[in-house]
Every structure is written in C-alpha cells, then in structure tokens.
C-alpha positions as CSV (number, residue, x, y, z in Angstrom):
1,M,-49.7,-73.0,14.1
2,S,-47.0,-72.9,11.3
3,K,-49.5,-70.8,9.2
4,I,-49.8,-68.1,12.0
5,K,-46.0,-68.2,12.4
6,N,-45.5,-67.5,8.6
7,I,-48.0,-64.6,8.8
8,F,-46.0,-63.0,11.7
9,I,-42.8,-63.6,9.8
10,G,-44.3,-61.9,6.7
11,L,-45.5,-58.9,8.7
12,A,-42.1,-58.6,10.4
13,I,-40.4,-58.5,7.0
14,V,-42.8,-55.9,5.6
15,L,-42.3,-53.8,8.8
16,I,-38.5,-54.0,8.4
17,I,-38.8,-52.9,4.7
18,V,-41.0,-50.0,5.6
19,I,-38.7,-48.9,8.5
20,S,-35.6,-49.2,6.2
21,L,-37.3,-47.1,3.5
22,F,-38.4,-44.5,6.0
23,G,-34.9,-44.3,7.6
24,G,-33.3,-44.2,4.2
25,A,-35.5,-41.3,3.2
26,I,-34.6,-39.4,6.3
27,S,-30.9,-40.0,5.7
28,D,-31.3,-39.0,2.1
29,R,-32.7,-35.6,3.1
30,L,-30.4,-35.0,6.1
31,F,-27.1,-35.9,4.5
32,G,-27.8,-34.9,0.9
33,Y,-27.4,-38.2,-0.8
34,K,-30.2,-37.3,-3.3
35,I,-30.8,-40.9,-4.1
36,L,-34.6,-40.3,-4.0
37,D,-34.2,-37.5,-6.5
38,R,-32.9,-40.0,-9.1
39,F,-35.5,-42.7,-8.6
40,F,-38.5,-40.7,-7.4
41,P,-38.4,-37.2,-8.9
42,K,-42.1,-36.7,-8.6
43,I,-42.0,-37.4,-4.9
44,T,-39.0,-35.2,-4.1
45,S,-40.4,-32.3,-6.2
46,N,-43.4,-32.2,-3.9
47,P,-44.0,-28.6,-2.7
48,L,-44.2,-29.8,0.9
49,I,-40.7,-31.3,0.7
50,T,-39.3,-28.2,-1.0
51,Q,-40.9,-26.1,1.7
52,Q,-39.3,-28.2,4.4
53,K,-35.9,-27.6,2.7
54,V,-36.5,-23.9,2.8
55,L,-37.5,-24.0,6.4
56,N,-34.4,-26.0,7.3
57,E,-32.2,-23.3,5.5
58,E,-34.0,-20.5,7.4
59,S,-33.5,-22.3,10.7
60,V,-29.7,-22.6,9.9
61,V,-29.4,-18.9,9.3
62,I,-31.4,-18.0,12.4
63,D,-29.3,-20.3,14.6
64,V,-26.0,-19.0,13.2
65,V,-27.1,-15.3,13.7
66,E,-28.3,-16.0,17.3
67,E,-25.0,-17.7,18.1
68,V,-22.5,-15.4,16.4
69,G,-24.4,-12.1,16.4
70,P,-23.2,-11.1,19.9
71,S,-19.6,-11.6,18.7
72,V,-19.9,-9.1,15.8
73,V,-19.1,-5.5,16.6
74,T,-19.2,-2.1,14.9
75,I,-16.1,0.0,14.5
76,N,-16.6,3.7,15.3
77,I,-14.2,6.5,14.5
78,E,-13.8,10.0,16.1
79,K,-11.6,12.6,14.5
80,E,-11.4,16.2,13.6
81,Q,-12.5,17.1,10.1
82,S,-12.9,20.3,8.1
83,A,-16.4,21.8,8.4
84,S,-16.7,22.0,4.6
85,S,-16.4,18.2,4.2
86,L,-18.5,16.6,6.9
87,S,-20.3,14.3,4.5
88,I,-19.1,10.7,4.4
89,E,-18.1,9.2,1.1
90,F,-17.8,5.6,0.0
91,G,-14.5,4.2,-1.0
92,P,-14.0,0.8,-2.6
93,F,-13.4,-0.8,0.8
94,G,-15.6,1.2,3.2
95,F,-15.9,4.8,4.1
96,F,-13.4,7.6,3.8
97,F,-13.3,11.3,4.8
98,P,-12.3,13.6,1.9
99,Q,-9.7,16.2,2.8
100,S,-10.5,19.9,2.4
101,Q,-9.9,23.3,4.0
102,G,-12.1,24.8,6.7
103,E,-12.5,25.1,10.4
104,P,-11.9,21.7,12.0
105,Q,-14.8,20.1,13.8
106,K,-15.0,16.8,15.7
107,I,-17.1,14.2,13.9
108,E,-18.1,10.6,14.8
109,Q,-19.1,7.9,12.4
110,N,-19.5,4.1,12.3
111,I,-17.1,3.0,9.6
112,G,-16.7,-0.7,9.6
113,S,-17.2,-4.1,11.3
114,G,-15.2,-6.6,13.3
115,F,-15.5,-9.7,15.5
116,I,-14.3,-10.8,18.9
117,I,-11.6,-13.4,19.0
118,S,-10.9,-13.5,22.8
119,K,-12.8,-13.2,26.0
120,D,-10.4,-10.5,27.3
121,G,-11.0,-8.0,24.5
122,L,-9.2,-8.8,21.3
123,V,-11.2,-7.8,18.2
124,V,-10.3,-8.4,14.5
125,T,-11.0,-6.1,11.6
126,N,-9.4,-4.9,8.4
127,K,-6.4,-2.7,8.6
128,H,-7.9,-0.2,6.1
129,V,-10.8,0.3,8.4
130,V,-8.6,1.7,11.2
131,E,-5.8,3.2,9.1
132,E,-6.2,6.7,10.5
133,T,-3.4,6.9,13.0
134,Q,-4.5,10.3,14.5
135,A,-8.1,9.2,15.1
136,T,-9.6,7.5,18.1
137,Y,-11.8,4.4,17.8
138,K,-14.5,2.7,19.7
139,I,-16.0,-0.8,19.6
140,I,-19.8,-1.0,19.8
141,T,-21.3,-4.4,20.6
142,K,-24.7,-5.7,19.5
143,D,-26.3,-4.7,22.8
144,D,-24.9,-1.1,22.4
145,Q,-22.1,-1.5,24.9
146,S,-19.3,0.9,23.9
147,Y,-15.5,0.4,24.5
148,E,-12.6,2.7,23.8
149,V,-9.9,1.0,21.7
150,Q,-6.7,1.0,23.8
151,K,-4.3,-0.2,21.2
152,I,-4.2,-1.1,17.5
153,F,-1.9,-3.7,15.9
154,R,-1.8,-3.4,12.1
155,D,-0.8,-6.0,9.6
156,P,-0.6,-4.2,6.2
157,V,0.5,-7.4,4.4
158,N,-2.9,-9.1,5.1
159,D,-5.0,-5.9,5.5
160,L,-5.6,-7.1,9.0
161,A,-5.8,-5.3,12.4
162,I,-6.2,-6.5,16.0
163,L,-7.9,-4.0,18.4
164,K,-7.4,-4.2,22.2
165,I,-10.2,-3.1,24.5
166,E,-10.6,-3.3,28.2
167,A,-13.3,-6.0,28.7
168,N,-13.8,-9.4,30.1
169,N,-16.2,-12.3,29.5
170,L,-16.8,-11.4,25.9
171,Q,-18.1,-14.1,23.5
172,P,-15.4,-15.0,20.9
173,V,-16.2,-16.5,17.5
174,E,-15.3,-20.0,16.5
175,M,-12.9,-20.2,13.6
176,G,-13.3,-22.8,10.8
177,D,-11.0,-24.2,8.1
178,S,-11.0,-22.1,4.9
179,D,-8.9,-24.8,3.1
180,K,-12.0,-27.0,3.0
181,L,-14.2,-24.5,1.2
182,K,-16.0,-25.5,-2.0
183,V,-17.5,-23.3,-4.7
184,G,-21.2,-23.3,-4.2
185,Q,-21.0,-23.7,-0.4
186,F,-23.6,-21.7,1.6
187,V,-22.2,-18.7,3.5
188,I,-23.6,-16.0,5.8
189,A,-22.2,-12.4,6.2
190,I,-22.8,-10.2,9.2
191,G,-21.8,-6.5,9.6
192,T,-22.7,-2.9,9.9
193,A,-24.0,-2.2,6.4
194,L,-23.4,1.4,5.2
195,G,-22.1,2.3,8.7
196,E,-25.7,2.6,9.9
197,F,-27.4,-0.8,10.0
198,K,-25.7,-2.8,12.7
199,N,-25.7,-6.6,12.5
200,T,-27.1,-6.8,9.0
201,V,-27.4,-10.4,7.8
202,T,-27.0,-11.5,4.2
203,T,-26.6,-14.9,2.7
204,G,-25.2,-16.4,-0.5
205,V,-22.6,-18.9,-1.7
206,V,-18.9,-19.1,-2.3
207,S,-18.9,-18.0,-5.9
208,G,-15.1,-18.3,-6.5
209,L,-11.8,-19.3,-4.8
210,G,-8.2,-18.2,-5.3
211,R,-9.0,-14.7,-6.5
212,G,-6.5,-11.8,-6.3
213,I,-7.4,-8.2,-5.4
214,T,-5.6,-5.1,-4.2
215,A,-7.0,-3.8,-0.9
216,G,-6.3,-0.9,1.4
217,S,-4.5,2.3,0.6
218,A,-1.8,1.9,-2.0
219,L,-0.1,5.2,-0.8
220,E,0.8,3.9,2.7
221,G,4.0,2.3,1.5
222,Y,3.2,-1.4,1.8
223,T,2.3,-3.9,-0.8
224,E,-1.3,-4.9,0.0
225,R,-2.0,-7.3,-2.8
226,L,-4.3,-9.9,-1.4
227,D,-4.1,-13.3,-3.1
228,N,-6.2,-16.4,-2.7
229,V,-9.2,-14.5,-1.4
230,I,-12.8,-15.9,-1.3
231,Q,-15.3,-14.5,-3.7
232,T,-19.0,-14.5,-2.6
233,D,-22.3,-13.3,-3.8
234,A,-23.5,-12.7,-0.2
235,A,-24.3,-8.9,-0.3
236,I,-21.3,-7.0,1.2
237,N,-21.7,-3.2,1.5
238,P,-19.5,-0.4,2.6
239,G,-19.3,-0.8,6.4
240,N,-19.2,-4.6,6.2
241,S,-15.4,-4.5,5.9
242,G,-13.9,-6.4,8.8
243,G,-17.0,-8.5,9.6
244,P,-17.1,-12.3,9.5
245,L,-18.1,-14.6,6.6
246,L,-19.6,-17.7,8.2
247,N,-20.4,-21.3,7.2
248,S,-23.6,-23.0,8.1
249,S,-22.1,-24.3,11.3
250,G,-21.5,-20.7,12.5
251,Q,-17.7,-20.9,12.1
252,V,-15.8,-17.9,10.7
253,I,-14.3,-18.9,7.3
254,G,-13.3,-15.4,6.1
255,I,-13.1,-11.7,7.0
256,N,-15.0,-9.5,4.6
257,V,-12.6,-7.1,2.9
258,A,-13.8,-5.6,-0.3
259,I,-16.6,-5.3,-2.9
260,A,-16.2,-5.1,-6.7
261,Y,-17.6,-1.9,-8.1
262,G,-19.2,-2.2,-11.5
263,G,-20.3,-5.7,-10.6
264,E,-23.4,-7.0,-8.9
265,N,-23.2,-9.1,-5.7
266,I,-19.4,-9.7,-6.0
267,G,-17.6,-9.4,-2.7
268,F,-14.4,-10.8,-1.3
269,A,-13.1,-12.1,2.0
270,I,-9.7,-13.1,3.4
271,P,-9.6,-16.8,4.2
272,I,-9.6,-17.4,7.9
273,N,-6.6,-19.7,7.8
274,I,-4.4,-16.7,6.7
275,I,-5.8,-14.8,9.7
276,K,-5.2,-17.7,12.1
277,E,-1.5,-17.7,11.1
278,A,-1.3,-14.0,11.6
279,I,-3.0,-14.2,15.0
280,D,-0.7,-17.1,16.1
281,N,2.3,-14.9,15.1
282,F,0.8,-12.0,17.1
283,N,0.2,-14.1,20.2
284,Q,3.8,-15.3,20.1
285,T,5.5,-11.9,19.4
286,G,3.0,-9.3,20.4
287,Q,3.2,-7.8,16.9
288,F,2.8,-8.6,13.2
289,D,6.5,-9.3,12.4
290,R,6.6,-10.1,8.6
291,P,9.2,-9.7,5.9
292,F,8.8,-6.5,3.9
293,L,10.4,-5.6,0.5
294,G,9.0,-2.1,0.3
295,I,7.5,-2.1,-3.2
296,R,4.1,-2.0,-4.9
297,Y,4.0,-4.0,-8.1
298,Q,1.9,-5.4,-10.8
299,M,2.4,-8.9,-12.3
300,I,3.3,-9.2,-16.0
301,S,1.8,-12.3,-17.5
302,Q,3.5,-14.3,-20.2
303,D,1.1,-13.0,-22.9
304,I,1.6,-9.4,-21.9
305,A,5.4,-10.0,-21.8
306,L,5.4,-11.4,-25.4
307,M,3.2,-8.6,-26.7
308,N,5.5,-5.9,-25.4
309,N,8.8,-7.6,-25.8
310,I,9.6,-7.5,-22.1
311,P,10.3,-10.3,-19.6
312,Q,7.7,-11.8,-17.4
313,G,7.8,-10.8,-13.7
314,A,6.8,-8.2,-11.2
315,Y,6.7,-4.7,-12.6
316,I,7.5,-2.1,-9.9
317,V,4.9,0.8,-9.8
318,E,6.0,2.3,-6.5
319,V,9.1,2.1,-4.2
320,V,8.8,2.9,-0.5
321,A,11.1,5.7,0.5
322,D,13.9,4.5,2.8
323,G,12.6,0.9,2.5
324,P,14.7,-2.2,1.7
325,A,14.1,-2.0,-2.1
326,D,14.9,1.8,-2.1
327,E,18.1,1.2,-0.2
328,A,19.1,-1.5,-2.7
329,G,18.7,0.9,-5.6
330,I,15.5,-0.6,-7.1
331,K,13.5,1.9,-9.2
332,V,10.0,2.4,-10.5
333,G,9.8,0.7,-13.9
334,D,12.1,-2.2,-13.0
335,I,10.9,-5.7,-13.5
336,I,11.9,-8.4,-10.9
337,T,12.4,-11.5,-13.0
338,Q,14.0,-13.8,-10.4
339,F,13.9,-14.0,-6.6
340,N,16.8,-16.0,-5.0
341,G,17.2,-17.8,-8.4
342,Q,13.5,-18.6,-8.7
343,K,11.6,-17.3,-11.6
344,V,8.9,-14.8,-10.7
345,E,5.9,-16.2,-12.6
346,D,3.4,-16.0,-9.8
347,E,2.6,-13.4,-7.1
348,L,5.9,-12.1,-5.6
349,N,4.3,-11.8,-2.2
350,K,4.2,-15.6,-2.0
351,L,8.0,-15.8,-2.4
352,I,8.5,-13.0,0.1
353,S,6.3,-14.6,2.7
354,Q,8.4,-17.7,2.7
355,K,11.4,-15.7,4.1
356,K,12.1,-14.2,7.5
357,V,12.8,-10.7,8.7
358,G,16.5,-10.0,8.3
359,D,17.0,-12.5,5.4
360,E,19.1,-11.3,2.5
361,V,17.7,-12.2,-0.9
362,Q,19.1,-11.8,-4.4
363,L,16.9,-10.2,-7.0
364,K,17.4,-10.2,-10.8
365,L,16.0,-7.1,-12.4
366,W,15.3,-6.0,-16.0
367,R,15.9,-2.3,-16.5
368,D,15.8,-0.6,-19.9
369,G,16.8,-3.8,-21.7
370,Q,19.6,-4.7,-19.3
371,E,19.7,-7.3,-16.5
372,L,20.9,-6.3,-13.1
373,E,21.4,-8.2,-9.8
374,V,20.9,-6.7,-6.4
375,N,20.9,-8.0,-2.8
376,V,18.1,-6.9,-0.5
377,V,17.8,-7.4,3.3
378,L,14.1,-7.9,4.1
379,Q,12.8,-5.6,6.9
380,S,9.8,-6.0,9.3
381,T,6.3,-4.7,8.7
382,A,5.7,-4.4,12.4
383,E,4.3,-1.1,13.5
C-alpha cells in the first residue's frame, strides 16, 4: 500500500514540475522575461516560436487599427487659387499651395490628418495644417462622412489646433502617457499619406526622445520651436501631419508633426502630455491662452559662443511687429543672455512657458558688445 502511495506522490511531483515549467514558459513569452532565451537558446530560436511572435505582433497592429481607425480623420481644404498654380507641392510639414498670378479658381484638396478627442465634435490636428485663415475646411471620417469645420482654435506655441464640427456620438481616442515612453518602444502611425491614401498604417519604434525641431511657418510671427519631441522610424509622409502616433495598447502617445528631409524614416511627433495640457487649458478658458514674447530665435551653444567671442544665449532672428519684444525695443541680432536673472543656456521657450500672460519679465541683452536690460510684459497667443 505504501509502495502505491509513493508512486502516486512521485507522479504528482512530476506533474507539478511539468505544469510549473509550462506555466513559466507561457509567462516568459507573454511578459518578455526572456529567461528561456538564456538557458534554452536552441528552443527559443525555433522558427515556430519566432513565427508565433510575428503573428502576435500582427494581431496587435490589427487590433489597434480596428479600434482607433474610426477616430482618425482627414483634413480637407477648399480655397481659391490661381489657375496657373493648381498643382499641389510638398512642404516640410505637409502640403502647401504656391502663390502665383492668374484667374482664381476654387480648388479642394486633402492636406492633413487629425483625430477625434470628444464625442461632440472636437478634433485635434497641427496648427500648420489649418493655417490658411481665408480657407474653409472639412473633416472626413473613415466611413466617408463629411463635416464642415465650424470653428478653429489655433495654438502656435505647440503647433496645435482644435477643430469644432457639428456632430454627436463620435468615437474619441484614448490618450496615453508620453512621459513613460522608452527608446525602442513599438509604435503605430495612422494618417492620410500624401493627401490621398486615407487611414494609411505604418509601424516602427521610438528611435529617439527629447529632440528639438522647428515646425510650422516661421513667418507668422510666433516662435514655433518644438522641444522634447518624439523621433520615430514609423513612416510619416506629407499628409500624415496631425495624425496620431499610438502605442501597442491603442493609446495616442503623440501627434505626428514633421518629417526630416534628407533622412530616411525619420519622423517627429509632439508628446501627448503636452497636448493634454493644452487641451485642459482650452477646456477651462475656451482658448489657447499662453504667454508670448514675440520673437523667433536660435540658441547659441557654449562652443559656438567661444568660437565667435559672443555670449551664450538666444540669438534673435526675427521680432514680431507690435509684439511685446518689439515694444520693449528688442532688435534682430540681440542675444538674450538672462531671463529674470536666470541664465539662458537651454531653450528660451521653457522659461517663457513657466510664466503667465501679463507677467513682466526682465531680460538681459547683448548688443554690439554691450549689455542692456529691458522689461517686457508677456502677451497672449490666443487667437
């Protein structure tokens, strides 16, 4: 009797070991512990296991596209354009219409992307996508429903715009947390590539974080230097601007904003946390009320400053007419070296964003070898 009992105990132990190994293997694959990769490389390099991994990745993309696709929209523009320049050209951030002489004709073109953020008709896109103030815009959904844009709220500081359409029961996106992003993380981009191919899906990884780029039109009077943007190798084409960059859970972690010409598979997206702050501000005030200095600048690094025998700071390349800086006497060629007693060694926009509309700030300038101090009252960017 005791012999039979020992046999059953032995079988039970073996069964427990087998179940533990099997459960551990499943956990290893699902949660990416990769313990098996270290101890059993021949097993984990099995083509069947690799194929399963590929199939899992494919199913993730398919699920995300099916879930978020209905929330991604196409931005359409309608405007009068000279007959001699009806062809659409590509700019660094989307499409633009070259100016020329000729008999005006009405044209219509898909120019960008966006995504729905509320059931009652709020859509997010880039400000540079809808910068034509004399044009009219439409939103086209995945199922080809068309809505006239009733109102546009533009935030030039973050190259962001919110469009209002008359609609109900729309499907808004879910926003993620861009502060938790890691280089190498899998991402998915959806948008209207080249203004023609709606809901185009591309995949890639986060290839860099904390990048700095200049987006939008530099001639509109606002500083549109975008800092801390996401770099990705997911293919982003003209027309993708304003579309969502998504994580594998289908959450929006960025808004596609620009591509790098001269490079291959280098695109950029504004982190969603920046957008969430702007949207919260919009929901409270009904506008994008942000402090505005009224300059366009280029940062001078310490190395460049030493090489040219000039101070480190923000070199002014443009001053907005009748803006705060202009009224304070700031000129092109000045270098802002201090902002309220703080050395300007990093992006000036970061210091400005910490202030409020109406705040008076003291700037220390370097001009033709002399130091000057001026006081500037920050104005609002609200349009």
